[in-house]
N, CA, C and O atoms as a GROMACS GRO file, in nm:
protein
  416
    1UNK      N    1   7.926  10.842   8.685
    1UNK     CA    2   7.918  10.701   8.708
    1UNK      C    3   7.850  10.629   8.592
    1UNK      O    4   7.854  10.507   8.584
    2UNK      N    5   7.790  10.705   8.506
    2UNK     CA    6   7.722  10.647   8.391
    2UNK      C    7   7.813  10.662   8.270
    2UNK      O    8   7.791  10.749   8.186
    3UNK      N    9   7.915  10.579   8.262
    3UNK     CA   10   8.018  10.593   8.159
    3UNK      C   11   7.965  10.574   8.018
    3UNK      O   12   8.018  10.633   7.925
    4UNK      N   13   7.862  10.494   8.002
    4UNK     CA   14   7.810  10.469   7.868
    4UNK      C   15   7.761  10.598   7.804
    4UNK      O   16   7.771  10.614   7.683
    5UNK      N   17   7.709  10.688   7.883
    5UNK     CA   18   7.659  10.815   7.831
    5UNK      C   19   7.773  10.909   7.792
    5UNK      O   20   7.753  11.001   7.713
    6UNK      N   21   7.890  10.886   7.845
    6UNK     CA   22   8.005  10.971   7.816
    6UNK      C   23   8.066  10.935   7.682
    6UNK      O   24   8.114  11.023   7.610
    7UNK      N   25   8.063  10.809   7.647
    7UNK     CA   26   8.122  10.766   7.521
    7UNK      C   27   8.263  10.714   7.541
    7UNK      O   28   8.297  10.661   7.647
    8UNK      N   29   8.344  10.730   7.438
    8UNK     CA   30   8.480  10.679   7.442
    8UNK      C   31   8.559  10.740   7.557
    8UNK      O   32   8.540  10.857   7.592
    9UNK      N   33   8.645  10.661   7.613
    9UNK     CA   34   8.732  10.702   7.723
    9UNK      C   35   8.654  10.738   7.850
    9UNK      O   36   8.700  10.818   7.931
   10UNK      N   37   8.538  10.678   7.866
   10UNK     CA   38   8.456  10.704   7.984
   10UNK      C   39   8.527  10.679   8.114
   10UNK      O   40   8.512  10.755   8.210
   11UNK      N   41   8.606  10.571   8.119
   11UNK     CA   42   8.676  10.539   8.244
   11UNK      C   43   8.777  10.647   8.279
   11UNK      O   44   8.797  10.677   8.397
   12UNK      N   45   8.841  10.707   8.179
   12UNK     CA   46   8.938  10.815   8.206
   12UNK      C   47   8.867  10.939   8.259
   12UNK      O   48   8.917  11.005   8.350
   13UNK      N   49   8.752  10.970   8.204
   13UNK     CA   50   8.677  11.088   8.248
   13UNK      C   51   8.626  11.068   8.391
   13UNK      O   52   8.638  11.157   8.475
   14UNK      N   53   8.568  10.952   8.417
   14UNK     CA   54   8.511  10.928   8.550
   14UNK      C   55   8.620  10.916   8.656
   14UNK      O   56   8.605  10.970   8.766
   15UNK      N   57   8.729  10.846   8.627
   15UNK     CA   58   8.836  10.834   8.727
   15UNK      C   59   8.906  10.968   8.748
   15UNK      O   60   8.948  10.998   8.859
   16UNK      N   61   8.918  11.048   8.643
   16UNK     CA   62   8.974  11.182   8.657
   16UNK      C   63   8.886  11.272   8.742
   16UNK      O   64   8.935  11.348   8.825
   17UNK      N   65   8.756  11.262   8.721
   17UNK     CA   66   8.660  11.338   8.802
   17UNK      C   67   8.670  11.295   8.948
   17UNK      O   68   8.671  11.379   9.038
   18UNK      N   69   8.678  11.165   8.971
   18UNK     CA   70   8.692  11.114   9.107
   18UNK      C   71   8.822  11.162   9.171
   18UNK      O   72   8.823  11.200   9.288
   19UNK      N   73   8.930  11.161   9.094
   19UNK     CA   74   9.059  11.206   9.147
   19UNK      C   75   9.054  11.354   9.186
   19UNK      O   76   9.103  11.392   9.293
   20UNK      N   77   8.994  11.436   9.101
   20UNK     CA   78   8.982  11.578   9.133
   20UNK      C   79   8.893  11.602   9.254
   20UNK      O   80   8.925  11.683   9.341
   21UNK      N   81   8.783  11.530   9.260
   21UNK     CA   82   8.690  11.540   9.372
   21UNK      C   83   8.760  11.501   9.502
   21UNK      O   84   8.747  11.568   9.604
   22UNK      N   85   8.835  11.391   9.496
   22UNK     CA   86   8.907  11.345   9.614
   22UNK      C   87   9.021  11.439   9.653
   22UNK      O   88   9.051  11.453   9.772
   23UNK      N   89   9.083  11.504   9.556
   23UNK     CA   90   9.189  11.600   9.587
   23UNK      C   91   9.132  11.716   9.670
   23UNK      O   92   9.194  11.761   9.766
   24UNK      N   93   9.015  11.764   9.630
   24UNK     CA   94   8.951  11.872   9.705
   24UNK      C   95   8.911  11.823   9.844
   24UNK      O   96   8.933  11.892   9.943
   25UNK      N   97   8.852  11.705   9.851
   25UNK     CA   98   8.810  11.650   9.981
   25UNK      C   99   8.932  11.636  10.074
   25UNK      O  100   8.926  11.672  10.191
   26UNK      N  101   9.041  11.582  10.019
   26UNK     CA  102   9.162  11.563  10.099
   26UNK      C  103   9.216  11.698  10.146
   26UNK      O  104   9.255  11.713  10.262
   27UNK      N  105   9.217  11.796  10.056
   27UNK     CA  106   9.264  11.930  10.090
   27UNK      C  107   9.181  11.996  10.200
   27UNK      O  108   9.231  12.078  10.275
   28UNK      N  109   9.055  11.960  10.207
   28UNK     CA  110   8.966  12.014  10.310
   28UNK      C  111   8.966  11.929  10.438
   28UNK      O  112   8.894  11.959  10.534
   29UNK      N  113   9.046  11.823  10.437
   29UNK     CA  114   9.053  11.736  10.554
   29UNK      C  115   8.937  11.639  10.564
   29UNK      O  116   8.910  11.584  10.671
   30UNK      N  117   8.867  11.617  10.451
   30UNK     CA  118   8.755  11.523  10.448
   30UNK      C  119   8.802  11.386  10.402
   30UNK      O  120   8.904  11.375  10.334
   31UNK      N  121   8.729  11.285  10.438
   31UNK     CA  122   8.758  11.149  10.393
   31UNK      C  123   8.738  11.140  10.242
   31UNK      O  124   8.640  11.192  10.188
   32UNK      N  125   8.830  11.073  10.174
   32UNK     CA  126   8.818  11.056  10.029
   32UNK      C  127   8.719  10.944   9.997
   32UNK      O  128   8.690  10.859  10.080
   33UNK      N  129   8.669  10.946   9.874
   33UNK     CA  130   8.571  10.848   9.829
   33UNK      C  131   8.642  10.733   9.759
   33UNK      O  132   8.722  10.755   9.669
   34UNK      N  133   8.614  10.612   9.800
   34UNK     CA  134   8.662  10.492   9.732
   34UNK      C  135   8.539  10.421   9.679
   34UNK      O  136   8.454  10.377   9.756
   35UNK      N  137   8.530  10.412   9.548
   35UNK     CA  138   8.412  10.348   9.488
   35UNK      C  139   8.420  10.197   9.507
   35UNK      O  140   8.526  10.139   9.489
   36UNK      N  141   8.310  10.134   9.542
   36UNK     CA  142   8.309   9.989   9.564
   36UNK      C  143   8.327   9.911   9.434
   36UNK      O  144   8.294   9.959   9.326
   37UNK      N  145   8.379   9.792   9.447
   37UNK     CA  146   8.401   9.707   9.329
   37UNK      C  147   8.271   9.651   9.274
   37UNK      O  148   8.273   9.582   9.172
   38UNK      N  149   8.161   9.678   9.337
   38UNK     CA  150   8.032   9.637   9.282
   38UNK      C  151   7.985   9.731   9.171
   38UNK      O  152   7.883   9.707   9.107
   39UNK      N  153   8.061   9.840   9.148
   39UNK     CA  154   8.042   9.927   9.033
   39UNK      C  155   8.162   9.910   8.942
   39UNK      O  156   8.274   9.892   8.990
   40UNK      N  157   8.141   9.913   8.812
   40UNK     CA  158   8.253   9.887   8.721
   40UNK      C  159   8.365   9.990   8.736
   40UNK      O  160   8.481   9.955   8.718
   41UNK      N  161   8.333  10.114   8.770
   41UNK     CA  162   8.438  10.214   8.789
   41UNK      C  163   8.525  10.177   8.909
   41UNK      O  164   8.647  10.183   8.901
   42UNK      N  165   8.463  10.139   9.019
   42UNK     CA  166   8.540  10.097   9.136
   42UNK      C  167   8.619   9.970   9.108
   42UNK      O  168   8.732   9.955   9.155
   43UNK      N  169   8.559   9.880   9.032
   43UNK     CA  170   8.628   9.755   9.002
   43UNK      C  171   8.747   9.776   8.911
   43UNK      O  172   8.852   9.715   8.932
   44UNK      N  173   8.734   9.862   8.809
   44UNK     CA  174   8.846   9.881   8.717
   44UNK      C  175   8.963   9.948   8.790
   44UNK      O  176   9.079   9.918   8.762
   45UNK      N  177   8.934  10.038   8.883
   45UNK     CA  178   9.040  10.102   8.962
   45UNK      C  179   9.111   9.997   9.047
   45UNK      O  180   9.234   9.990   9.047
   46UNK      N  181   9.035   9.916   9.119
   46UNK     CA  182   9.092   9.811   9.204
   46UNK      C  183   9.168   9.708   9.122
   46UNK      O  184   9.279   9.669   9.157
   47UNK      N  185   9.108   9.664   9.011
   47UNK     CA  186   9.169   9.563   8.926
   47UNK      C  187   9.300   9.613   8.866
   47UNK      O  188   9.401   9.543   8.869
   48UNK      N  189   9.299   9.735   8.812
   48UNK     CA  190   9.421   9.789   8.752
   48UNK      C  191   9.530   9.805   8.857
   48UNK      O  192   9.646   9.773   8.831
   49UNK      N  193   9.495   9.854   8.974
   49UNK     CA  194   9.595   9.869   9.080
   49UNK      C  195   9.657   9.735   9.117
   49UNK      O  196   9.778   9.726   9.137
   50UNK      N  197   9.576   9.630   9.127
   50UNK     CA  198   9.630   9.499   9.163
   50UNK      C  199   9.713   9.440   9.049
   50UNK      O  200   9.814   9.374   9.075
   51UNK      N  201   9.673   9.464   8.926
   51UNK     CA  202   9.746   9.409   8.811
   51UNK      C  203   9.881   9.478   8.792
   51UNK      O  204   9.974   9.418   8.739
   52UNK      N  205   9.892   9.601   8.834
   52UNK     CA  206  10.016   9.676   8.813
   52UNK      C  207  10.120   9.648   8.920
   52UNK      O  208  10.222   9.718   8.929
   53UNK      N  209  10.096   9.547   9.000
   53UNK     CA  210  10.194   9.508   9.100
   53UNK      C  211  10.303   9.419   9.042
   53UNK      O  212  10.399   9.384   9.111
   54UNK      N  213  10.289   9.382   8.914
   54UNK     CA  214  10.393   9.302   8.848
   54UNK      C  215  10.423   9.359   8.710
   54UNK      O  216  10.346   9.439   8.657
   55UNK      N  217  10.534   9.317   8.652
   55UNK     CA  218  10.581   9.370   8.524
   55UNK      C  219  10.480   9.347   8.412
   55UNK      O  220  10.455   9.437   8.333
   56UNK      N  221  10.423   9.229   8.405
   56UNK     CA  222  10.326   9.199   8.298
   56UNK      C  223  10.204   9.289   8.307
   56UNK      O  224  10.152   9.336   8.205
   57UNK      N  225  10.159   9.313   8.427
   57UNK     CA  226  10.043   9.400   8.446
   57UNK      C  227  10.070   9.544   8.407
   57UNK      O  228   9.980   9.614   8.362
   58UNK      N  229  10.195   9.587   8.424
   58UNK     CA  230  10.233   9.723   8.385
   58UNK      C  231  10.231   9.743   8.234
   58UNK      O  232  10.218   9.856   8.186
   59UNK      N  233  10.245   9.635   8.160
   59UNK     CA  234  10.250   9.643   8.013
   59UNK      C  235  10.112   9.655   7.950
   59UNK      O  236  10.101   9.686   7.831
   60UNK      N  237  10.008   9.632   8.027
   60UNK     CA  238   9.872   9.629   7.971
   60UNK      C  239   9.800   9.762   7.992
   60UNK      O  240   9.834   9.842   8.079
   61UNK      N  241   9.698   9.781   7.908
   61UNK     CA  242   9.609   9.897   7.921
   61UNK      C  243   9.476   9.846   7.975
   61UNK      O  244   9.433   9.735   7.942
   62UNK      N  245   9.412   9.926   8.056
   62UNK     CA  246   9.288   9.885   8.119
   62UNK      C  247   9.177   9.984   8.083
   62UNK      O  248   9.176  10.098   8.130
   63UNK      N  249   9.085   9.938   8.000
   63UNK     CA  250   8.972  10.021   7.958
   63UNK      C  251   8.846   9.937   7.960
   63UNK      O  252   8.852   9.814   7.960
   64UNK      N  253   8.731  10.004   7.963
   64UNK     CA  254   8.605   9.931   7.958
   64UNK      C  255   8.589   9.858   7.826
   64UNK      O  256   8.525   9.753   7.821
   65UNK      N  257   8.646   9.913   7.721
   65UNK     CA  258   8.634   9.850   7.589
   65UNK      C  259   8.743   9.748   7.564
   65UNK      O  260   8.735   9.669   7.470
   66UNK      N  261   8.846   9.747   7.649
   66UNK     CA  262   8.958   9.655   7.630
   66UNK      C  263   8.917   9.512   7.653
   66UNK      O  264   8.833   9.482   7.738
   67UNK      N  265   8.976   9.423   7.578
   67UNK     CA  266   8.936   9.282   7.578
   67UNK      C  267   8.940   9.219   7.717
   67UNK      O  268   8.842   9.158   7.759
   68UNK      N  269   9.051   9.233   7.789
   68UNK     CA  270   9.062   9.164   7.918
   68UNK      C  271   8.965   9.222   8.021
   68UNK      O  272   8.901   9.146   8.093
   69UNK      N  273   8.954   9.352   8.029
   69UNK     CA  274   8.864   9.408   8.130
   69UNK      C  275   8.718   9.392   8.088
   69UNK      O  276   8.632   9.371   8.174
   70UNK      N  277   8.690   9.403   7.961
   70UNK     CA  278   8.552   9.385   7.915
   70UNK      C  279   8.503   9.246   7.952
   70UNK      O  280   8.390   9.229   7.998
   71UNK      N  281   8.588   9.146   7.933
   71UNK     CA  282   8.552   9.009   7.971
   71UNK      C  283   8.530   8.999   8.122
   71UNK      O  284   8.439   8.929   8.168
   72UNK      N  285   8.613   9.067   8.198
   72UNK     CA  286   8.598   9.066   8.344
   72UNK      C  287   8.463   9.127   8.384
   72UNK      O  288   8.394   9.074   8.471
   73UNK      N  289   8.426   9.239   8.322
   73UNK     CA  290   8.297   9.302   8.353
   73UNK      C  291   8.182   9.204   8.329
   73UNK      O  292   8.089   9.196   8.409
   74UNK      N  293   8.190   9.131   8.219
   74UNK     CA  294   8.084   9.035   8.189
   74UNK      C  295   8.083   8.921   8.292
   74UNK      O  296   7.977   8.880   8.339
   75UNK      N  297   8.201   8.870   8.326
   75UNK     CA  298   8.211   8.761   8.423
   75UNK      C  299   8.156   8.800   8.560
   75UNK      O  300   8.094   8.719   8.628
   76UNK      N  301   8.178   8.925   8.598
   76UNK     CA  302   8.132   8.973   8.729
   76UNK      C  303   7.990   9.030   8.725
   76UNK      O  304   7.940   9.082   8.825
   77UNK      N  305   7.928   9.020   8.610
   77UNK     CA  306   7.792   9.072   8.589
   77UNK      C  307   7.784   9.223   8.614
   77UNK      O  308   7.683   9.274   8.660
   78UNK      N  309   7.892   9.293   8.581
   78UNK     CA  310   7.894   9.438   8.592
   78UNK      C  311   7.854   9.505   8.462
   78UNK      O  312   7.805   9.618   8.462
   79UNK      N  313   7.873   9.436   8.352
   79UNK     CA  314   7.843   9.496   8.221
   79UNK      C  315   7.693   9.500   8.196
   79UNK      O  316   7.624   9.399   8.210
   80UNK      N  317   7.645   9.616   8.159
   80UNK     CA  318   7.506   9.632   8.117
   80UNK      C  319   7.495   9.758   8.033
   80UNK      O  320   7.572   9.853   8.052
   81UNK      N  321   7.402   9.760   7.942
   81UNK     CA  322   7.371   9.881   7.867
   81UNK      C  323   7.239   9.941   7.915
   81UNK      O  324   7.189  10.037   7.857
   82UNK      N  325   7.185   9.884   8.020
   82UNK     CA  326   7.057   9.930   8.075
   82UNK      C  327   7.083  10.038   8.181
   82UNK      O  328   7.130  10.009   8.291
   83UNK      N  329   7.053  10.162   8.146
   83UNK     CA  330   7.076  10.274   8.238
   83UNK      C  331   7.001  10.257   8.370
   83UNK      O  332   7.049  10.302   8.474
   84UNK      N  333   6.884  10.194   8.366
   84UNK     CA  334   6.806  10.175   8.488
   84UNK      C  335   6.878  10.083   8.587
   84UNK      O  336   6.872  10.105   8.708
   85UNK      N  337   6.945   9.982   8.535
   85UNK     CA  338   7.021   9.890   8.622
   85UNK      C  339   7.138   9.964   8.686
   85UNK      O  340   7.162   9.950   8.806
   86UNK      N  341   7.209  10.042   8.606
   86UNK     CA  342   7.322  10.119   8.658
   86UNK      C  343   7.274  10.218   8.763
   86UNK      O  344   7.334  10.231   8.870
   87UNK      N  345   7.167  10.288   8.732
   87UNK     CA  346   7.112  10.386   8.826
   87UNK      C  347   7.072  10.319   8.958
   87UNK      O  348   7.097  10.374   9.065
   88UNK      N  349   7.012  10.203   8.950
   88UNK     CA  350   6.971  10.130   9.070
   88UNK      C  351   7.093  10.088   9.152
   88UNK      O  352   7.092  10.098   9.275
   89UNK      N  353   7.198  10.040   9.085
   89UNK     CA  354   7.321  10.000   9.156
   89UNK      C  355   7.379  10.119   9.232
   89UNK      O  356   7.417  10.108   9.348
   90UNK      N  357   7.386  10.233   9.164
   90UNK     CA  358   7.443  10.353   9.225
   90UNK      C  359   7.357  10.399   9.342
   90UNK      O  360   7.409  10.432   9.449
   91UNK      N  361   7.226  10.402   9.324
   91UNK     CA  362   7.135  10.444   9.431
   91UNK      C  363   7.141  10.349   9.550
   91UNK      O  364   7.136  10.394   9.665
   92UNK      N  365   7.151  10.220   9.524
   92UNK     CA  366   7.158  10.122   9.633
   92UNK      C  367   7.282  10.140   9.719
   92UNK      O  368   7.285  10.099   9.835
   93UNK      N  369   7.385  10.201   9.662
   93UNK     CA  370   7.509  10.228   9.735
   93UNK      C  371   7.511  10.370   9.793
   93UNK      O  372   7.611  10.413   9.850
   94UNK      N  373   7.399  10.441   9.778
   94UNK     CA  374   7.386  10.579   9.826
   94UNK      C  375   7.490  10.671   9.764
   94UNK      O  376   7.542  10.762   9.830
   95UNK      N  377   7.522  10.647   9.636
   95UNK     CA  378   7.622  10.727   9.567
   95UNK      C  379   7.562  10.817   9.458
   95UNK      O  380   7.635  10.889   9.390
   96UNK      N  381   7.430  10.813   9.441
   96UNK     CA  382   7.370  10.897   9.338
   96UNK      C  383   7.387  11.044   9.376
   96UNK      O  384   7.361  11.084   9.490
   97UNK      N  385   7.429  11.122   9.280
   97UNK     CA  386   7.449  11.266   9.300
   97UNK      C  387   7.574  11.301   9.380
   97UNK      O  388   7.587  11.415   9.426
   98UNK      N  389   7.664  11.207   9.396
   98UNK     CA  390   7.782  11.230   9.480
   98UNK      C  391   7.866  11.349   9.433
   98UNK      O  392   7.919  11.424   9.515
   99UNK      N  393   7.879  11.367   9.302
   99UNK     CA  394   7.961  11.476   9.251
   99UNK      C  395   7.887  11.610   9.250
   99UNK      O  396   7.946  11.712   9.216
  100UNK      N  397   7.760  11.609   9.286
  100UNK     CA  398   7.683  11.734   9.293
  100UNK      C  399   7.705  11.807   9.425
  100UNK      O  400   7.671  11.924   9.439
  101UNK      N  401   7.762  11.736   9.522
  101UNK     CA  402   7.786  11.797   9.653
  101UNK      C  403   7.889  11.909   9.640
  101UNK      O  404   8.002  11.887   9.596
  102UNK      N  405   7.849  12.029   9.678
  102UNK     CA  406   7.939  12.144   9.671
  102UNK      C  407   8.034  12.138   9.791
  102UNK      O  408   7.991  12.135   9.906
  103UNK      N  409   8.162  12.138   9.761
  103UNK     CA  410   8.262  12.126   9.868
  103UNK      C  411   8.322  12.259   9.909
  103UNK      O  412   8.366  12.276  10.023
  104UNK      N  413   8.324  12.353   9.818
  104UNK     CA  414   8.383  12.485   9.847
  104UNK      C  415   8.280  12.594   9.835
  104UNK      O  416   8.310  12.711   9.855
   0.00000   0.00000   0.00000
């Protein structure tokens, strides 16, 4: 959830991790995790899904560094380089350590 620490392509790594985690949860008959839009990872997933409902949206790329989404993060006050703020947001949603849960 701390994409800044991952570096380039952070959104791809985090969404891929979430997809794999959810695949295992689904396979075990557990409820899958949907990240809230109050976190930039949850918001970029929701935003991209809604934008891809039309032809113009399908033509665009959606990344944290990309111009249109980066501006959206700033507008929604999701963008920060302060790890403490990100950590607090994640903890307030009771999502800290979510990927540490052993499923198998």
